[in-house]
N, C-alpha and C positions, 0 to 999 in steps of 0.2 A: 504494500500500500504506500502510495507516495505521501510525502510530508504534508502537502496541501490538503489532501483528503483526510488525513489523520487530524489535522488542526480543525477542519470544518466539522468533522464528526465530534471532536471534543467540545467544540463550542455548542453544537446542537444538543449534546448530552447535558452540558452545564445549564443551558437555557431551559431545557425540559425539567431538569431536577429542581432548579430554583422556582420555576412556575408551579410545579407540583407541591413544593414546600410552602410557598407563600400564599397560594390560592385559598386554602382552608383558613389560614390565619386572618386574611383580609376580610373574608366574608363570613366569619364565624359568629359575628355579633347579630346577624339577622337584619341589620339595617344597612342601607347604602352609605358608604363612607362619604359621599358627596352631599348628603343632606345636612343642612345647618339648622340650628335653632335660631329663633328670631334675634337673640342676643349676639350670636356669632355672626349672623348676616349683617346686623347693624354695625358691628365692629369692623367687618370686612369692608362695608361701604364707606365708613369713615376713613379707613386706612388707605384703600385703593381708589376711592372715589366712587360715586354712585354709578350704577350701570345705565342710568337714564342719560341719554345724549342731550346736551344743552343746545339750543339753537345758536347758529353762528351769526354774529353781526356782520355787517358789511366790512369786507377787508380782512376778516379773521381766518380765511382759509389757510391751509398749510402750504404756504409758498414763501419763498425768500422775499425779503423786503429790499431788494436791490435791483 
């Protein structure tokens, strides 16, 4: 077996093993990990900014000012 095939096989085995190990850990709680409580959602909106897009005033498009 050539070295390239051996490395590809080793990477595939490692990816499969890690997926098989972390899948039950991630989904064992029974709830989706991407769901947030209202408190967490409010904190995220304060930190990253609201997901609501604000209207652009005239001249505020994303273009250079030169």
